[in-house]
N, C-alpha and C positions, 0 to 999 in steps of 0.2 A: 724376289717375289714376296717374301715375308715383310720386308720393309714397305713395299708398295701397299700391301693390305693394311699394315699398321697405320700408315699415313692416311690413306683414303678413308678407311672406316672411321678413324678417330675424327677427322675433319667433317666428313659427310654425315655421320651420326650426330655430331654436335650441331651441324647446320639444321638437320631435321628437328632436333630438340628445340632449337631457337624458333623455327617456323611453327612448331606446335605450341609455342608459348610456355614450354617447360623451363626455360631459362630466360630471364629478362634480356631483351635484345640489346640494351645498352651494355650490359655486362659481357655478353657474347661478342659483340662488335669490338669491345675493348681488348678482349683476349686475342681475337683474330688479328687485330691490328698489331699487337705486340709481336706476333710471329713474324710479320713482315719487317718490323723494325725500321719503318720508313723514317726519313728525315721529317721532323715535325713541320718544317717550313716548306715541304714538298707541295707544289701546286698541282692540282689535278684539273684536267679539262673535262672530266666526266661529271655529269649531273645524275644523281639517283633520285627517283621519284618516291621511293620508300626504302626502309631499312632492308627489306628482303632482297631488293636489287643489289644493294651494296654487299650483302652477305654472299650472294652468288659470285660477284666480282672478286671479293676477297678470297673465297674458296678456290677459284681458278688460279689466282696469283700464288696463293699459299701452296697448293699442290705442285705447281710448277717450281717454286722455290725449293720445296722439300725434296722433290725428285732430283733437282740439280745438285743439291747439297749431299743427298744420299749417294748419288753416283760418284761424286768426288771422294767420299769416304770409302766407298766400295773399291775404287781404283787404288786408293792409298793402302788399303789392307788386302788387296788381291793376292799378293804372294803368301801372306799368312793363311788366307782362306784356302788357297790351293794346297798348302801343306797340312791343313786341318788344325792349325794352332790358333785360329781366330774363332771364338765361339761366343760372340756378343751380338745382341740385336743391333743393327745399324742405327735404328731410331734413337738408341741411347747416346749416340755421339753427335746428334744434331744440336746446333747452337741454341735452338729454341726448345730443347727438351723440358726445361722447367715449366714453360707455358703449356706445352703439350700434356705434361702431367697434371697441371691445373685443369685443363679441359677434360681430361679423362676422369679426374676425381669429381668434378662438377657434373659430368655426364652420368656417372654412376649414381651419385647422390640425388640428382634431380630427375632423371628419367629412366634409368634401368631398374630402379627399385620402387617406383611409384605405382600406385593402383591405376592412375590414369594411363600410364604407359602400357600396362597389361591390358586395359580395356581397349587400347588402340591396336595392340599386337594380337589379341585373341582371334579376331576375325581372319587375320592373315594366317595364323597358325592353323586354324580350322580349314581354311582353303588349301593350304599346303598338305594337310593330312588327307584330304579327299583326292588331290591330284596324285 
């Protein structure tokens, strides 16, 4: 469960930041493509009408890839987990961990600490306080 949260929040929060213009979309697309590590000669039959469509497509592929990889890591370490001797976040063993760290660092720098981010969050926080 923790791995799923780490993966989804990291990717979806980053996607939100891209769509809000807090991260240049070219930079964001480049990082997302690095996670997939596709063959540069790979031909796609898809046509994207703007970068937002491509981000949604990449998000879906990335989350699928990371769930698959995390599941394999879980199965590999299941005996240790059952014995209580495995105590590391599964996300730390993903092949794309360095890129995920870049995304996390960029996200923190660009939108979790910016005034614009808090202006966007404040109405939501007020609404949650009322509910």
